[in-house]
N, C-alpha and C positions, 0 to 999 in steps of 0.2 A: 560264771563271771570271770573277766580277764584278770589274771594274776601276774603274767609275764608278757612283756611287749618288747620286741626288737625290730627297729625300723632301719633299713639300709638305704632307702630312697624315698623321697617325697616329691611328687610331681605336681606341677601347677595345674589347676582345673581349667579345662577348655571352655566351660560354661560358667556363667556367674551363678553361684549357688549361695543360698542364705548361710551366713556364718553364725554358729551358735555363740552365745555370750560366754558359755562355760561348758566344759566337758568334765564330768565327774566319773572317775573310775575308783570306786570305794575299796576294792580288794586288790588293786594293782600293787605288787611288791617289787617288781624288777622292771626298769625302763632303760633300754639301751638304744641310744640314738647315734647313728654314724655321722660322720662329718659331711652333712648334706644341707643344702638350703631348705628352709621351711621349718626347721625344728624350733626356732625361736617363736614363730607364730603359733606353733602347736603348744609349746610350753606356756605361752601367754593365755591360753584358753583352758589349760588342764588343771584339774584339782585331784590329787592322789594322796589321801590321808594315811594310807597304809604302806606307802612306799618305803622300802628299805635299801634298795640298790639303784643308783642313778649314774649313768654314763652319758655325757653330753658334751658337745663342742660349742654349745651356746654361750653367749656372753655371761660374765659373772653376775651382772645386774639382773638379767633375765632369770638366771638360776636362783638367785637370792629371792626374787619376787615369787617365783614358783614355789619354793620351799616354804616361804612365809605364808602364802595363800593356802597351801596344802596342809600345813601344820603336821608334817610327817616327821618321823623319827628315823632319819637315815642312818644306816650302818656302814654303807660302802658308797663312796663318792669318787668318781673319775671325771676330771675336768681339764679343759685347756684354758690356761690363763694368759694367752698371747696378747689379747687386747685389753686385759684388765690391769688395774693398778694394784700395788701391794696392799693398799687400804681396802680395796674392793675384795681382794682375796681373803683377808682376815675378817672382813665384815660378813662374807659368805659363811665362813667357818664358824663364826659366832652363832649362826642359826642352826648348827648341826652338832649339838653337844653329845648326841648319842653315837657319833661316828666311831667305828672300829678300824676301818681301813680308808686311807686317803691316798689317791693317786692324782698328781697334777703335773701337766707337761707345759712346756713353753713359758715358764714363769721366771721372773727375777726372784731368786731365793734370797730374801732379805733378813738381816739381823733381827728385825722386829718380830718376825714369825717365831724364831727360835727363843726369843726372850719371852714371848707369851707362853710357849710350851714349857719353858723352864720354870716359870712362875707357878704353873699348874702341875709340875712334876711331883710336887708335894701338895696334897689336897687335904684340908682338915677333915677329920672323921666326922660324918654327919652332914657335910655340905651336900646340897642337892646337885644333881648332874647339870641341870639347866643353869646353875650359877657359875659353872666352870668352863674353861676353854679346852675343849677336846679331852675331857678327863678320862674317857674310855678308849682312847686311841691306842691300838696295838701295832698297826702296820702303817708305815709312812714311806711313800715312794714319790720323789720329786725329780723332775727333769727340767733343767734350765741353766741360767747363768747365775753364778754365785756372787753375792754381795753381803757376806757375813764373816765374822771372825771364826776361825777354826775352833777356838776355845769355847764357843757357844754350843758345840755339838755334844760333848760329854754331859753337859748340865741338863739335857733333856731326859737323861736316864738316871736311875738311882740303883745303887748296889744293895742297899739295905733300908730298913725302916729307920726313920729319924724320930725317936721318942714314941710316946704312946698316943699323941694327938694327931698323927699324920699317917697316911697310907701311901704306898708307893704307886707311881704311875705305871700302868700296864704295858707301856710301849716296849716291845721287844724286837721289832724289825725296822730297820732303816735302810733305804736304798736311795742314794743321791747319784744321779747321772748329770755330770757338770760339763758345760761347754764354756771354754775360756776364750775371751776376745784377745786378739794380738795387741801387744804393747804399741801405743801410739794411736790406737783407735779411740773414738769418743767414748765407747762403751767400756773401755779398759779402766777408766777413772773409778776408783772405789771398789774395783773387783777384788775378790778373794785371791790370794796367792795360789799358784797351782801346785805348791808343795806344802803338805801338812806339817805344822810345827812338830818338832820331835817330842816335846812333852805331851802334846795333845794326842799324837799317835800312840804313845805309850798308854795313856788313859783309855783310849779306844780299844786297844788290844786287851787291857784288863777287863773292860766291859764285855768283849767277845768271849773271853775265858769264863766270864760269869754267866754266859748263856745268851747274851744279846747277839742278834744277827745284824751286823753293820757292814754295808757295802758302799764304798765311795768310788765312783767310776768316772774316768775321763770319757766324755761323749765323743771325743775326737777319734780315739783308737780302741775304746772299750777296755783300756788297761786299768788295773786297780791302783788307787792312790794310797791305799793303806799298806 
């Protein structure tokens, strides 16, 4: 039975063939789809209840429907959010509470996303995983344009336990690759400043000293902003 599938090319059929209503791969754990036409049609037919790793450039809506239909517990998700809205991005992640590693490219990185992570950086002991927003997330890699406050970054990490009723968020790795629009462009409005506030930088350095891996990079020249 198929457990790992990597597809680099999907060609159109020369003859008209009957299309199945559903393709079920019960033991598939890894599905890697390159950025090629046809993967959205494939995902619309596929059911993979055991899937743990998914990499796809399909639309966020298609991916959300696929995950819901499969009822899988994804551990690693790699997506392209170019054509999706911030609401669709968060909506997709609400369906992946068992996620350990998240990679997303071409996304507008919004304040609302970090606010949701910060709320769940402290999770009440005994709360179920399905009730929380990415409660098991350990590694977060985002590439895109920033529209958030620098001060929201430290709040997604915790240095210590807060009382007996809460446990710390397991997030230990953050990589942000940021592309800044030039001043005067339409996209510049509301954009994060390209210089990290001094007090925030100090807090991030303390987190690094505590063992967190934090990389904030300018996508223009690959230079570190920390």
